[in-house]
N, C-alpha and C positions, 0 to 999 in steps of 0.2 A: 542393422541397426535400426533402432527405432528412433524414433521424433516426437514431439508431440504432436496433435493435431485438434488440439484447442488451447485457447490461453483464457485465466484471468489477469486482466491489465489494469484494473483499479476501478475506482480512484481510493487511494490511503483512507484507512479507517471506515469506509462504507460497508460492512460487512463481508468483505472479500476473504478474510483471515479464517471466519465460521464457517463460509462457504467453502473454501479448501477443506478442511477437515470432514465435513458430510460428505463429499464427492470422495473422498478418500474412503468412505468406508462400501460403498458401493460396487458390487462385483464385478460390473463391467466398467470400470474406469479405474484406470492408473493415474496417480499424482506422482508425480515426482517427489522423493524425499526432501529431496531441496526447495524449501519455498524461500520464493526471491534470490531465484538466480541469477537475474538482469543480465543474461546473455547478451539481448538484443538491447539494451539500452548503452550505446555508446559511452552516454554520460556517465555510466556509473562505473569507474575507472578511478585507481590508485591515485593518478597525477588528476586526477579533477577533483580532489578535495582539498577543503582548505589545511594549510601549514599544520594547524593544528590539529586537524585529525588525521592527516595521514599516517603518523606513526601506529596510531591503532589501527586504520586500515589494513597497510601492510603487516601488521600480525593478523588480522580476520585473514588476509587472503594465503596465511601460511598456516594457519587453522585450516582454513576450508582444503589446502592441498593435503593434509595429514587426511581427512576425513573422506575426500575424494581416493585417496591411496589405500584407504582401508575400505573399500567397499561401497561407501554411503550404505550402511546397513540400516540404522538410525534416522530418524527423523531431526532434521536440522533448519532453525529459522534463520535464512539469512545468508548470502554469499555474492560473490563476484564472480561469475564463471565468465571465461574470457575467451577460450579455444572452444573450436568445435568438438573435439577429441572430449575434452573432459563435460560437455555438454551432455553430448552423446552418452556419456556414462552414468549419467543420471538417470537414465531410462532402460538401464538392463534389465533390468527388474520385469520392462514389460513381457506378459506371455501372451494370452488370448484375450485380453482386453479390448473393448471396442472405443473405448475416446480412451486418450491419453493426452495429459494436460501437466500445467506447470499456471504457480501466478506470483506473478515479479508486478507489483503495482506500480512502478517505476515506469510501463511500458506506455501506460498511460499517457503521462507528464512529457514522455521522452519523445524528442524531435527525430530521434532514427528508428524506433523501434516497429514502428507501425510498417515502414517502407522495406526495411531487414525483413519482419517475418512476414509479409507478403510476397516479398523475393524468395525466401527460402522456403516457406511451408504455404503457399498460396492459395492451397483447400482449408487451411486453419479457421478453426470458428471461437469467435471473439467475443467475450463476456465482459461487461462494461457496467457497473453500478455506480450512479453517481449520488453523490449526498450534497446537500444544502451547503454551499463553502465555506459559509461560515460556521456553521457547527462542525464541518470537517477540519476546520482547523484548529478549533477548538479542542475535538476530541485528541486531534494530534498532540496539542499541547499535553492534556491529561494525559497521555501514553508517556510522553518526555516525563513528567513529573514525578508520575507512579516510578519509573526507574530510574530515577533520581538524576537525569542526565542535565535538567534544569530543575533550579530552586527559586527562581523569582514568580512573581505573580504574571498573570494573562495580560495584563494591560501594559507591563514594561515589555513583555515577549513582543505583543502587539508593536507597538511603536517601533522597539528594534527592527524587527522584520521590515516594516514601511521604511527605514530610514538604510536599511541595508543593501549597496551597491554591487556586492561581490558576485563574480561569476560561478567563481568553486562553491560545492558543496559545502553549506557550512550550518551550523544550528539555526539561521534565519534565511536559508536559500535551500532547494527550492518551497518553503515552507507556505510562503502565500501562492507562489504559483501553480503549486498542485491542484488549487481552486480554481483556475482559470481554464473552465472546460472545453470554451466551443472549437478551438483550434484542436484541443486534442482530440476530440471526437471525429474532427472533420478528417483529420490524416487517415484514422479508420473508416470512414465512409468514403473515403476517394480511393484506398487502394480492398478495400473488401465490398461485395455486392451484399446488397440486406438483409437476404437469408444466410449470413455467416457471421452477425452480429447480434446478440442479443443485449439490447440496453434496455438497462430500466433503473429505478430510483430508490434510494434509501428507504422511501415512504413507501415505497410497494411491497416491503421486504416484511415492513413494521406493520404494515395493516394486514396482511395473511399470507405469512411464511411459508405456510404449506403448499398453497398453490403457487408464490412464487419460486419455490423449490422444485415441483414439479413441474412449470415451466423451462427450469434449467433442463433438466434430466430428459424432457424431451426437444428442446435444443440440440441436446447432445447424442440425440438416437439412442437410449439406452432404457430401460425399462421404470419407466416414469412414477411406477406402484411403489417404488423402495420408498421405506422410512427412517432416515438417520437415530443412529441413538445418541442423546446429548452429549455434549464435550466440550469438557474446560480449554477455552482458548488460550494460547501461551501469550497472546499480544494484548489481552485484555487489562485496562488498568485497574490496580487493588488501591486502595485507601481505608485508612485506619483511621478511627475518630479522629486523631490526631496527626493530621497529612503535614509533611515537612516539607515547607515553602519558604523558602531563602529570599534575603532581599536580594538585589538585581549583583551577579558573580559571575565570575570565565564559568564556561559550559562545556561538555565534552561531547557533544553528540546530540541528533536531532530527528525529532518523529518517526514516521517509518522507516528510514534510511539508518535508524541508528543499530537496528536492529542486524547492520552488515556487522556491529561489533561484540563481540562475544561478551557477556555478562562479566565475565573474569577479568575483563581488560577494563572494565570501567572503574574509576576510583572512587573513594568516597568522598561525597561533598562536605565542606568546611561552611561553617560561620551559617549554618541553617538556623531558622526558628519555627516554631510552632504554630500553628493554624487551628484555633478551635472550630468545631463544623462538619470534617472530615472533606468528602469531596466536593471541590469550586463548583461554581456554577458560572456561565456565562453572562457579563454584566449587560444591561440595555445598552450599556456607553459604548461598549467593545461590538456589540453587535451593531448597533450603526454603524461606527467605523467599519466594519467588513461590509455590511450589506452596500454601503455608500461606494466601497473600492471594486465590488462584482457584480453592481448592478447594470454596467451594461454589457459585461460578458454575458450575464442571467438573462437578460434581453434578447442577446444573440442566439443564445443557446436555445431558447422558448421556438425561435423559429426554425433553428434547425432540426430539432428534434421533433417539433410539432406535440410540447406536453406544457400543460400549462403550470409553470414555476413560479405563481405569484405569491404563494407561501414562503419562498426563499426571500422575498424582498420586505416581506414583515418584521417591523422591528418592534 
């Protein structure tokens, strides 16, 4: 029975989904058919969801059980695997591939994942991509908006997230915590040698994706001349000319973790209004709030990873 030898651990909305689908095309790489199994994140469990989200989380767990019992023959986006038997099952399709991987962006944020991965698979290679935390938060909101998991404007979402004091997973948590990278990265650096960690910035892949992707393949010790075909990533937000954005209303899911809830379980939102202009943009005021919120963490991260992050501090 096989287990993965590399992990895409995050950050959420930093291009990791696209990377998953590109790596999945490589003949020397096996990617788990289940994206986001969250096995090593002890925090991603039904009992840790808010009361409002628990029914949908339980239904998702039942749907996942059916999927696994059916042999995990199709690609599935999102799940909560809790047993080692079920986790091994999603790698039953491994044949002679060199690199065996999975992607769960909760692992970077999770306080348990780094240690559990190191204990179970100490030779694992870790892929980390960090994005300007203010932009990352806004991109997560756009995905929730596109999926109609939220209908209120971003400034209201941000205000509620800043006021949220719940420890359980909900629409506002860990929305902001996902961007507190310093301690997250430190956990992996303390448990894995540097040659087992590939850490890059979202700006790196935006500047020269081909070279960046080649560096990932080299890191995984597979043929780095491989060029993947373009793919439509399911998690990409989609907006029509008239995007539905409602005033503050009750919500049912959140950000990257809302992918744990099947689309069929998401109820239609009511009391929405139309906003002209299509895809929203991050306002200067909201960016200033986010930059101030993350500033100390960004400065600490600069020292930890020895990268210039001054662009993340611009307002």
